[in-house]
C-alpha angles and dihedrals in degrees: 000000000000091000089053090052091049091049092046090050091050091049091050091048090051091050093046092048092049092051095046091048090054092051094048094046091049091051093050092046092055092043093048093050092053094043094047089054089052094045092248128147112253130202089257091053088050092056090045091053089054096049102031123125091244094081118116113281096238112092094228137121118308117265125249091253090055094055121116102226098203091060089056091050093047091049090050090052091049093048092053093041094056092059098073089060098038094052088064087060093044094050109033141040114287095250092063092066091065098026114035091191090061094080141358134027116305102184134105114342091000092060091047093051089051093044096050091043089054093044098046106020114024108107089342101099094035083056093055092044091052092050092047090049089055091049089048090056092053091045096051096043093047089052091053093045090049087057090056095255133119113247102201099092094044092046097050091044087051092050091044093056090046090054090051090048088050095051091050091049095047099046099034100038122006135359094216092080118150098182094087092053091049093048094050095043092044089060089061097039089061088069093057098044097103096052118113115259095254094057091044091055092048094048090045093054090047092053091047090048092057094071091042091054093044092052091047091053093047090050092050094048097042095095088062094055116106111269093243091053091051090049094049091050090052095049098040101039113017116023111009117200120243094266094054090046092051092050093055092044092053093046095055093042092056126082125287095270091046090053093051098086093049093043092050093050092048091046091053093051093051097044098046113024094025094045095048098045102036123352100056096053095043100041092045093050093047091051090055091048089048092055088050096051090046091052089050091052096243092135094050099084085227100089118110112292092232088062090058091045087048089056088051093046092052090053095045101043100031115014103044094042090050093052091044089053090050090056090048089052091049090054091047092054092046091243092296110198094227098044099038098043100043109017112020092049089068091080095063093032090067105023091051086072093061092045088052091054087050088058089048091052093048092048093050092049089050088052089055093053117092088198092064096047095115091050095046090048091053091046091049090055090054088049094050087055097039095130094050091044090050093057090039087060090054096048093048096042095045091047090053097044109024127082094248087063130028093325098224094145107145094003102090122082123224091256089054090048094055088052091056089048091055092051092049089049092055092046093052095046090052100038095045093054090045093048095051090055088073106022132052094226142347121294095253091043088056095046092047093050093045091053093044093054095035089232130099107251121218109262113184118073112267121226118286117283096028120116110237134182116261138172121296 
C-alpha cells in the first residue's frame, strides 16, 4: 500500500511538472516573440550570452560584465533570509529548532516571532539557496565548455574544497553547516546538468519525495517501536528532559575546547543521519529544479511579469495557508513527537517550495523596478559575497552566544534574537557594498576560486572599464 502511494505521488508530480512546464514554455515563447520584435533581450538570449562561444578562452571565473545581476540579488535575499532560522540554532538547544516548545518562552511576541519565521523563512531560503547552487553549477560548467575546455576536473575540485571548508566550519565553529551537503550533492547534480528542464523538474520532485515518503513510513511505524526506543527518541530529539538541556547549555557556554565534544557529536548527527534521511534528497532535488528554472529564464528578471505574479499567488493562496494549517494541527496535537516530527512537518516540507517561489517572484519584480535599484544593488553585493557572509554570520553569532565569546547561549528570547538578526542584516548590507568598492569579491570567494582554478585570482578591484574575474 505504501509503495502504491509513493508511485501515485510520483505520477502526480510528473503530470504536474509536465503541465507547469508547458505553461512556462508558452509564456516565454509569447514574451520572446514580442521582445524580439521590439529588439529587447529575452531570457533565452541571456542564457545564450552566458554560454556563447565568444567567452574568453581561459576556463576561469566569469567576468563582472558577464554576471547575471538578478542571480546576485536573489542570492543576497536568500543569505539574509536564512539567518532568522539559523539564529535559533546558534542561540538555543538543538531541539528548539524543530520543536519550539522544547525551550524558551513561546507566548506573546515570542510566539509571533517564531510563527512568522516558520511561515516565511523556515526551509524557504535554504530552498532558494539550493536552487541557485544548482543553477551556478550549470552556469560555471557552461562557461568552461564554451571556452573549449572540459569542466569535470574544475567542478569536482571546486566541490572538494567546499566540502573541506564545510568540515572545518562544522567541527571548529558550528554544527549547523550546510556547505558539506552542497558539496556532496553538487557532485551528483553535475551529472544531470544537461537534461532538458522537464526531466530535471520531474527528477527533482522525485528526489524530494523520497524523504517525504521515508518520514511518512517512520511515523506510521513508530507505534510498533519498542517503548524504550520511542522514549529515547522523544528525550534525545524532541523534548529533552531538564538534565539533558542543562548538559547542552553547559557545553556551549564553556570555552571553545569545552564545546568541542558537543559540537562534534552534533555535527556527526547532522552530516550522517540528517544527510541520509533528509538533506541529500531535498537538496539534490532542489538543485535539479534550480537548473531547470535557470534554463527557462525564471531567474533572469526578464520573464513575463505574470509568471512572477503567478509564483507570488501560489505562495499566498496555497503555500502560506498550508503551512498555517500545519501549525494549527501541531497545536491541536499538543506538539506530539510522532505527529509533529514525522507527519505534521509534511505541510511545510512541501508548501515551503511554493513560498520560496513566491520570494523568487517578488525578488525578480524588485529587480525590474527602477525605484528599488539602490536596494537591489545592496542585496546584490550581499549575494556576491554569500560565502563570506555565511561564515560572517557564524563568527558573529557564535561569538555572541557561545562560551568563548559572550556566553549568551540559552539566555536570549526569540524577540531578542530577531533584533540581533536585524542588526546583522544592516551590517552586511553596508559592509558588503563597501567591500566591493575596493575588492572584486569576498575573501572566501577569492580563496575558493583560487584553489578551484589552482591559480591565484586577482583580488583588488581593477581600474574602471577593465573586465575582471568575479564569482560565478
